[in-house]
NUFIZA-225237 format. One line per field, with one value per atom (N, C-alpha, C): atom name; x, y, z; residue number from 1; residue in three letters. Coordinates in steps of 0.2 Angstrom, whole numbers, padded with zeros to 4 digits, m for minus. Example, Ala and Ser with C-alpha at 12.3 -4.5 7.8 and 13.67 -1.06 7.14 Angstrom:
<zakes>
at <- (N,CA,C,N,CA,C) .
u <- (0066,0062,0066,0064,0068,0064) .
v <- (m0028,m0022,m0016,m0011,m0005,0000) .
w <- (0039,0039,0039,0035,0036,0039) .
i <- (1,1,1,2,2,2) .
aa <- (ALA,ALA,ALA,SER,SER,SER) .
</zakes>
This chain:
<zakes>
at <- (N,CA,C,N,CA,C,N,CA,C,N,CA,C,N,CA,C,N,CA,C,N,CA,C,N,CA,C,N,CA,C,N,CA,C,N,CA,C,N,CA,C,N,CA,C,N,CA,C,N,CA,C,N,CA,C,N,CA,C,N,CA,C,N,CA,C,N,CA,C,N,CA,C,N,CA,C,N,CA,C,N,CA,C,N,CA,C,N,CA,C,N,CA,C,N,CA,C,N,CA,C,N,CA,C,N,CA,C,N,CA,C,N,CA,C,N,CA,C,N,CA,C,N,CA,C,N,CA,C,N,CA,C,N,CA,C,N,CA,C,N,CA,C,N,CA,C,N,CA,C,N,CA,C,N,CA,C,N,CA,C,N,CA,C,N,CA,C,N,CA,C,N,CA,C,N,CA,C,N,CA,C,N,CA,C,N,CA,C,N,CA,C,N,CA,C,N,CA,C,N,CA,C,N,CA,C,N,CA,C,N,CA,C,N,CA,C,N,CA,C,N,CA,C,N,CA,C,N,CA,C,N,CA,C,N,CA,C,N,CA,C,N,CA,C,N,CA,C,N,CA,C,N,CA,C,N,CA,C,N,CA,C,N,CA,C,N,CA,C,N,CA,C,N,CA,C,N,CA,C,N,CA,C,N,CA,C,N,CA,C,N,CA,C,N,CA,C,N,CA,C,N,CA,C,N,CA,C,N,CA,C,N,CA,C,N,CA,C,N,CA,C,N,CA,C,N,CA,C,N,CA,C,N,CA,C,N,CA,C,N,CA,C,N,CA,C,N,CA,C,N,CA,C,N,CA,C,N,CA,C,N,CA,C,N,CA,C,N,CA,C,N,CA,C,N,CA,C,N,CA,C,N,CA,C,N,CA,C,N,CA,C,N,CA,C,N,CA,C,N,CA,C,N,CA,C,N,CA,C,N,CA,C,N,CA,C,N,CA,C,N,CA,C,N,CA,C,N,CA,C,N,CA,C,N,CA,C,N,CA,C,N,CA,C,N,CA,C,N,CA,C,N,CA,C,N,CA,C,N,CA,C,N,CA,C,N,CA,C,N,CA,C,N,CA,C,N,CA,C,N,CA,C,N,CA,C,N,CA,C,N,CA,C,N,CA,C,N,CA,C,N,CA,C,N,CA,C,N,CA,C,N,CA,C,N,CA,C,N,CA,C,N,CA,C,N,CA,C,N,CA,C,N,CA,C,N,CA,C) .
u <- (0004,0000,0004,0003,0006,0004,0009,0008,0009,0009,0010,0017,0022,0029,0030,0027,0027,0024,0019,0016,0020,0023,0028,0034,0037,0042,0040,0034,0032,0031,0028,0027,0033,0039,0045,0048,0048,0050,0046,0040,0035,0037,0040,0042,0049,0053,0060,0062,0062,0064,0072,0075,0083,0084,0079,0080,0085,0089,0094,0091,0095,0093,0092,0096,0095,0089,0087,0081,0075,0075,0070,0069,0075,0075,0071,0073,0070,0063,0061,0053,0049,0052,0049,0050,0055,0057,0061,0062,0066,0073,0077,0084,0086,0092,0093,0093,0095,0095,0088,0084,0076,0074,0075,0073,0075,0082,0085,0081,0080,0077,0069,0066,0059,0058,0063,0062,0064,0068,0069,0063,0060,0054,0048,0047,0042,0044,0050,0052,0051,0052,0051,0044,0039,0032,0029,0033,0030,0026,0026,0023,0027,0033,0038,0042,0042,0047,0050,0055,0059,0058,0057,0056,0060,0063,0067,0062,0062,0059,0064,0064,0069,0066,0070,0068,0070,0065,0066,0071,0071,0075,0082,0084,0092,0094,0089,0091,0089,0088,0086,0079,0075,0068,0063,0062,0058,0050,0049,0042,0039,0034,0030,0023,0020,0013,0010,0003,m0001,m0004,m0004,m0007,m0012,m0018,m0023,m0024,m0023,m0023,m0029,m0032,m0037,m0034,m0034,m0030,m0035,m0035,m0039,m0038,m0044,m0043,m0038,m0038,m0033,m0026,m0025,m0018,m0016,m0020,m0019,m0012,m0011,m0006,0001,0001,0007,0009,0004,0005,0007,0004,0006,0014,0015,0022,0027,0025,0029,0030,0025,0026,0030,0030,0034,0041,0043,0050,0053,0048,0051,0054,0060,0063,0060,0055,0052,0046,0044,0038,0040,0037,0039,0034,0028,0022,0018,0015,0010,0006,m0001,m0006,m0012,m0015,m0021,m0027,m0032,m0038,m0044,m0050,m0056,m0059,m0063,m0067,m0065,m0066,m0065,m0057,m0053,m0046,m0044,m0041,m0039,m0032,m0028,m0021,m0019,m0015,m0013,m0006,m0002,0005,0007,0012,0016,0022,0024,0030,0034,0040,0045,0050,0050,0054,0059,0064,0069,0065,0061,0058,0051,0048,0041,0042,0048,0049,0050,0054,0055,0049,0044,0038,0034,0034,0031,0033,0040,0043,0041,0041,0039,0032,0027,0020,0020,0023,0022,0026,0031,0035,0034,0036,0036,0028,0024,0017,0014,0015,0011,0013,0019,0021,0018,0015,0011,0005,0005,m0001,m0008,m0008,m0015,m0018,m0014,m0016,m0021,m0027,m0032,m0033,m0031,m0032,m0028,m0025,m0021,m0023,m0025,m0026,m0020,m0017,m0011,m0013,m0010,m0011,m0004,m0001,0005,0004,0009,0009,0012,0009,0011,0015,0011,0014,0011,0016,0014,0012,0006,0004,0006,0007,0009,0011,0016,0018,0020,0022,0024,0030,0031,0037,0036,0041,0041,0039,0036,0034,0041,0046,0053,0056,0053,0055,0058,0064,0067,0071,0070,0074,0080,0086,0092,0091,0095,0095,0100,0099,0104,0110,0116,0122,0123,0125,0126,0133) .
v <- (m0006,0000,0006,0011,0017,0022,0025,0030,0037,0042,0049,0050,0047,0048,0045,0039,0036,0040,0043,0048,0054,0056,0062,0059,0054,0050,0050,0047,0045,0052,0057,0063,0066,0066,0069,0065,0058,0054,0055,0056,0058,0064,0069,0075,0074,0071,0070,0063,0058,0051,0051,0056,0056,0060,0061,0065,0061,0064,0060,0059,0055,0053,0059,0064,0070,0074,0074,0078,0073,0067,0063,0063,0063,0063,0070,0075,0082,0082,0079,0079,0074,0069,0064,0065,0069,0069,0063,0059,0052,0054,0049,0049,0046,0047,0044,0037,0034,0026,0024,0027,0025,0026,0031,0032,0026,0025,0019,0013,0011,0005,0005,0010,0011,0010,0013,0012,0005,0002,m0005,m0010,m0008,m0012,m0010,m0004,m0002,m0006,m0006,m0009,m0017,m0020,m0027,m0029,m0025,m0026,m0024,m0020,m0018,m0012,m0009,m0002,0003,0002,0007,0003,0006,0003,0009,0008,0013,0012,0017,0016,0022,0021,0026,0028,0035,0038,0042,0041,0044,0046,0051,0053,0048,0045,0039,0042,0048,0050,0050,0049,0048,0042,0037,0030,0030,0035,0035,0032,0032,0029,0034,0036,0041,0039,0033,0031,0027,0030,0027,0026,0020,0018,0015,0016,0012,0006,0000,m0006,m0009,m0010,m0014,m0020,m0026,m0032,m0036,m0040,m0045,m0052,m0055,m0061,m0066,m0073,m0078,m0078,m0079,m0079,m0085,m0090,m0095,m0093,m0089,m0087,m0080,m0077,m0070,m0070,m0075,m0075,m0076,m0081,m0082,m0076,m0074,m0068,m0062,m0060,m0055,m0056,m0062,m0063,m0063,m0065,m0064,m0057,m0053,m0045,m0042,m0044,m0041,m0043,m0048,m0049,m0046,m0043,m0039,m0033,m0031,m0025,m0019,m0019,m0013,m0011,m0016,m0015,m0012,m0005,m0002,m0004,m0006,m0007,m0012,m0017,m0022,m0024,m0024,m0025,m0028,m0033,m0036,m0031,m0031,m0027,m0031,m0028,m0031,m0028,m0031,m0029,m0032,m0029,m0032,m0032,m0028,m0029,m0030,m0036,m0038,m0038,m0035,m0034,m0027,m0023,m0016,m0016,m0012,m0012,m0005,m0002,0004,0002,0003,0001,0007,0007,0012,0009,0012,0009,0015,0013,0018,0023,0021,0025,0022,0025,0022,0015,0015,0009,0003,0004,m0001,m0003,0002,0001,m0004,m0002,m0007,m0014,m0014,m0021,m0025,m0021,m0024,m0027,m0023,m0025,m0031,m0031,m0036,m0042,m0042,m0048,m0051,m0047,m0049,m0050,m0045,m0046,m0051,m0051,m0056,m0063,m0064,m0071,m0073,m0069,m0072,m0075,m0082,m0086,m0084,m0082,m0080,m0073,m0069,m0062,m0063,m0060,m0060,m0054,m0048,m0042,m0037,m0032,m0027,m0020,m0015,m0008,m0004,0000,0003,0011,0015,0022,0025,0027,0031,0037,0038,0044,0050,0055,0060,0066,0067,0072,0071,0071,0070,0076,0077,0083,0082,0076,0075,0068,0067,0060,0059,0053,0051,0055,0056,0060,0064,0067,0071,0078,0082,0089,0093,0090,0093,0091,0087,0085,0091,0091,0096,0101,0101,0106,0102,0106,0103,0102,0097,0095,0099,0102,0107,0103,0106,0102,0102,0097,0096,0098) .
w <- (0000,0000,0000,m0004,m0004,0001,0004,0009,0006,0010,0008,0006,0009,0007,0000,m0001,m0008,m0013,m0012,m0017,m0018,m0013,m0014,m0019,m0017,m0021,m0028,m0029,m0036,m0040,m0036,m0040,m0042,m0038,m0040,m0046,m0046,m0051,m0057,m0057,m0062,m0066,m0062,m0065,m0068,m0065,m0067,m0065,m0069,m0068,m0066,m0067,m0066,m0059,m0055,m0049,m0044,m0041,m0037,m0030,m0026,m0019,m0015,m0015,m0011,m0012,m0019,m0021,m0018,m0019,m0017,m0009,m0006,0002,0004,0001,0003,0002,m0004,m0005,m0001,0002,0006,0013,0015,0022,0025,0020,0022,0021,0024,0023,0016,0013,0007,0007,0013,0013,0013,0016,0016,0009,0006,m0001,m0005,m0005,m0009,m0007,m0001,0001,m0001,0000,m0002,m0010,m0014,m0021,m0023,m0020,m0021,m0020,m0014,m0012,m0018,m0020,m0025,m0031,m0033,m0040,m0039,m0033,m0032,m0033,m0030,m0031,m0038,m0042,m0048,m0048,m0042,m0041,m0044,m0045,m0048,m0053,m0059,m0064,m0068,m0071,m0074,m0082,m0086,m0093,m0096,m0102,m0106,m0111,m0112,m0117,m0121,m0128,m0132,m0138,m0141,m0148,m0153,m0156,m0161,m0167,m0168,m0174,m0173,m0167,m0166,m0168,m0169,m0172,m0179,m0182,m0189,m0191,m0186,m0187,m0188,m0195,m0197,m0198,m0199,m0201,m0195,m0192,m0187,m0189,m0186,m0188,m0183,m0182,m0178,m0182,m0179,m0182,m0178,m0181,m0178,m0182,m0179,m0182,m0179,m0184,m0182,m0183,m0177,m0176,m0173,m0175,m0173,m0165,m0161,m0154,m0152,m0155,m0153,m0154,m0159,m0160,m0158,m0153,m0151,m0146,m0142,m0137,m0141,m0146,m0150,m0154,m0158,m0162,m0158,m0153,m0149,m0146,m0144,m0142,m0148,m0154,m0160,m0162,m0161,m0162,m0157,m0151,m0146,m0147,m0151,m0152,m0158,m0162,m0168,m0166,m0168,m0166,m0168,m0173,m0176,m0171,m0167,m0163,m0156,m0155,m0149,m0143,m0146,m0141,m0144,m0140,m0143,m0137,m0138,m0133,m0136,m0132,m0134,m0133,m0137,m0136,m0137,m0138,m0139,m0145,m0148,m0154,m0161,m0166,m0173,m0174,m0171,m0171,m0164,m0163,m0156,m0154,m0158,m0157,m0159,m0155,m0157,m0156,m0161,m0161,m0163,m0161,m0163,m0166,m0172,m0175,m0177,m0177,m0179,m0184,m0190,m0196,m0198,m0202,m0204,m0209,m0214,m0218,m0221,m0225,m0227,m0231,m0235,m0238,m0233,m0228,m0223,m0219,m0219,m0216,m0220,m0227,m0232,m0232,m0231,m0231,m0225,m0219,m0213,m0214,m0216,m0217,m0222,m0227,m0232,m0231,m0227,m0226,m0219,m0214,m0207,m0204,m0205,m0203,m0207,m0214,m0218,m0217,m0214,m0212,m0206,m0202,m0196,m0198,m0196,m0199,m0196,m0190,m0188,m0189,m0192,m0194,m0200,m0199,m0204,m0208,m0204,m0207,m0203,m0207,m0203,m0206,m0201,m0203,m0201,m0205,m0204,m0204,m0199,m0199,m0198,m0203,m0202,m0197,m0193,m0189,m0193,m0195,m0199,m0194,m0188,m0184,m0177,m0172,m0165,m0162,m0159,m0155,m0148,m0145,m0138,m0138,m0133,m0132,m0125,m0123,m0116,m0115,m0109,m0107,m0101,m0098,m0092,m0095,m0090,m0091,m0093,m0091,m0092,m0098,m0103,m0109,m0113,m0115,m0119,m0115,m0109,m0105,m0102,m0102,m0100,m0093,m0090,m0083,m0080,m0074,m0071,m0069,m0070,m0068,m0060,m0057,m0050,m0048) .
i <- (1,1,1,2,2,2,3,3,3,4,4,4,5,5,5,6,6,6,7,7,7,8,8,8,9,9,9,10,10,10,11,11,11,12,12,12,13,13,13,14,14,14,15,15,15,16,16,16,17,17,17,18,18,18,19,19,19,20,20,20,21,21,21,22,22,22,23,23,23,24,24,24,25,25,25,26,26,26,27,27,27,28,28,28,29,29,29,30,30,30,31,31,31,32,32,32,33,33,33,34,34,34,35,35,35,36,36,36,37,37,37,38,38,38,39,39,39,40,40,40,41,41,41,42,42,42,43,43,43,44,44,44,45,45,45,46,46,46,47,47,47,48,48,48,49,49,49,50,50,50,51,51,51,52,52,52,53,53,53,54,54,54,55,55,55,56,56,56,57,57,57,58,58,58,59,59,59,60,60,60,61,61,61,62,62,62,63,63,63,64,64,64,65,65,65,66,66,66,67,67,67,68,68,68,69,69,69,70,70,70,71,71,71,72,72,72,73,73,73,74,74,74,75,75,75,76,76,76,77,77,77,78,78,78,79,79,79,80,80,80,81,81,81,82,82,82,83,83,83,84,84,84,85,85,85,86,86,86,87,87,87,88,88,88,89,89,89,90,90,90,91,91,91,92,92,92,93,93,93,94,94,94,95,95,95,96,96,96,97,97,97,98,98,98,99,99,99,100,100,100,101,101,101,102,102,102,103,103,103,104,104,104,105,105,105,106,106,106,107,107,107,108,108,108,109,109,109,110,110,110,111,111,111,112,112,112,113,113,113,114,114,114,115,115,115,116,116,116,117,117,117,118,118,118,119,119,119,120,120,120,121,121,121,122,122,122,123,123,123,124,124,124,125,125,125,126,126,126,127,127,127,128,128,128,129,129,129,130,130,130,131,131,131,132,132,132,133,133,133,134,134,134,135,135,135,136,136,136,137,137,137,138,138,138,139,139,139,140,140,140,141,141,141,142,142,142,143,143,143,144,144,144,145,145,145,146,146,146,147,147,147,148,148,148,149,149,149,150,150,150,151,151,151,152,152,152,153,153,153,154,154,154) .
aa <- (MET,MET,MET,LEU,LEU,LEU,ASP,ASP,ASP,GLU,GLU,GLU,GLY,GLY,GLY,ASP,ASP,ASP,ARG,ARG,ARG,LYS,LYS,LYS,LEU,LEU,LEU,LEU,LEU,LEU,ALA,ALA,ALA,VAL,VAL,VAL,LEU,LEU,LEU,GLY,GLY,GLY,GLN,GLN,GLN,ASP,ASP,ASP,GLY,GLY,GLY,ARG,ARG,ARG,ALA,ALA,ALA,ASP,ASP,ASP,LEU,LEU,LEU,ALA,ALA,ALA,ASP,ASP,ASP,LEU,LEU,LEU,ALA,ALA,ALA,ALA,ALA,ALA,ALA,ALA,ALA,THR,THR,THR,GLY,GLY,GLY,TRP,TRP,TRP,SER,SER,SER,GLN,GLN,GLN,SER,SER,SER,THR,THR,THR,VAL,VAL,VAL,ARG,ARG,ARG,ARG,ARG,ARG,ARG,ARG,ARG,MET,MET,MET,ALA,ALA,ALA,GLN,GLN,GLN,LEU,LEU,LEU,ARG,ARG,ARG,GLU,GLU,GLU,THR,THR,THR,GLY,GLY,GLY,ALA,ALA,ALA,LEU,LEU,LEU,TYR,TYR,TYR,LEU,LEU,LEU,ASP,ASP,ASP,VAL,VAL,VAL,ASP,ASP,ASP,TYR,TYR,TYR,ASP,ASP,ASP,HIS,HIS,HIS,ARG,ARG,ARG,ILE,ILE,ILE,PHE,PHE,PHE,ASP,ASP,ASP,LEU,LEU,LEU,ASP,ASP,ASP,ALA,ALA,ALA,ARG,ARG,ARG,ALA,ALA,ALA,LEU,LEU,LEU,LEU,LEU,LEU,TRP,TRP,TRP,LEU,LEU,LEU,SER,SER,SER,VAL,VAL,VAL,THR,THR,THR,PRO,PRO,PRO,ALA,ALA,ALA,GLY,GLY,GLY,LEU,LEU,LEU,ALA,ALA,ALA,ALA,ALA,ALA,THR,THR,THR,GLY,GLY,GLY,GLN,GLN,GLN,ALA,ALA,ALA,LEU,LEU,LEU,ALA,ALA,ALA,GLU,GLU,GLU,HIS,HIS,HIS,PRO,PRO,PRO,GLU,GLU,GLU,VAL,VAL,VAL,ALA,ALA,ALA,TYR,TYR,TYR,ALA,ALA,ALA,GLY,GLY,GLY,ALA,ALA,ALA,THR,THR,THR,THR,THR,THR,GLY,GLY,GLY,ALA,ALA,ALA,THR,THR,THR,ASN,ASN,ASN,LEU,LEU,LEU,HIS,HIS,HIS,ALA,ALA,ALA,VAL,VAL,VAL,VAL,VAL,VAL,LEU,LEU,LEU,CYS,CYS,CYS,LYS,LYS,LYS,ASP,ASP,ASP,ILE,ILE,ILE,HIS,HIS,HIS,ALA,ALA,ALA,LEU,LEU,LEU,TYR,TYR,TYR,MET,MET,MET,TYR,TYR,TYR,LEU,LEU,LEU,THR,THR,THR,LYS,LYS,LYS,ARG,ARG,ARG,ILE,ILE,ILE,ALA,ALA,ALA,ALA,ALA,ALA,LEU,LEU,LEU,PRO,PRO,PRO,GLU,GLU,GLU,VAL,VAL,VAL,ARG,ARG,ARG,GLN,GLN,GLN,VAL,VAL,VAL,GLU,GLU,GLU,THR,THR,THR,ALA,ALA,ALA,PRO,PRO,PRO,ILE,ILE,ILE,MET,MET,MET,HIS,HIS,HIS,SER,SER,SER,MET,MET,MET,LYS,LYS,LYS,SER,SER,SER,ALA,ALA,ALA,GLY,GLY,GLY,SER,SER,SER,LEU,LEU,LEU,LEU,LEU,LEU,SER,SER,SER,GLY,GLY,GLY,LEU,LEU,LEU,PRO,PRO,PRO,ARG,ARG,ARG,PRO,PRO,PRO,GLN,GLN,GLN,GLN,GLN,GLN) .
</zakes>
C-alpha cells in the first residue's frame, strides 16, 4: 500500500525520472538510505518501474505507424508474443473488438515500413487483417513535463 511519502516520491520521479537521492529525500522527508530501500521495495512489487523515453529520430527511425490487427482468438497470445519480439515494434497489446491486437511500429523510412508489413506481418499465420495508420505528426507523447529542458548540472 502506498503512503503519503510514496506519493511524494512518485510525484518527483514523475516530473524527473533522473531525480537524485538527495532531491527525493528532501521531497519525502526520508533519509537517502530510506529512499533507496523504499524504491527497491516499490520496484520489487512492480509499483515502480523505470522506462526510457527517447527521440526515435536519433536512431534514424523516421516512419512510425499504428497497427490494428485482427487475429484468430486461438492465435492471439502467440501472435502478440511474435510481435513483441520484432525490433520494429515499440508497443504491442491485446484489445477487444474487430481488431484484437494493437501495435506501434518504428521503421527507418516508409519503404522499410512497407517491407515490414508485407514480409514480417504477412508471415504471421493467424493475422487475418491489418489496418495501418502512419503517424504524420505527433501533437503530444509520453514523457516528463521537463522534456526538452536541460538538466541542471550538479
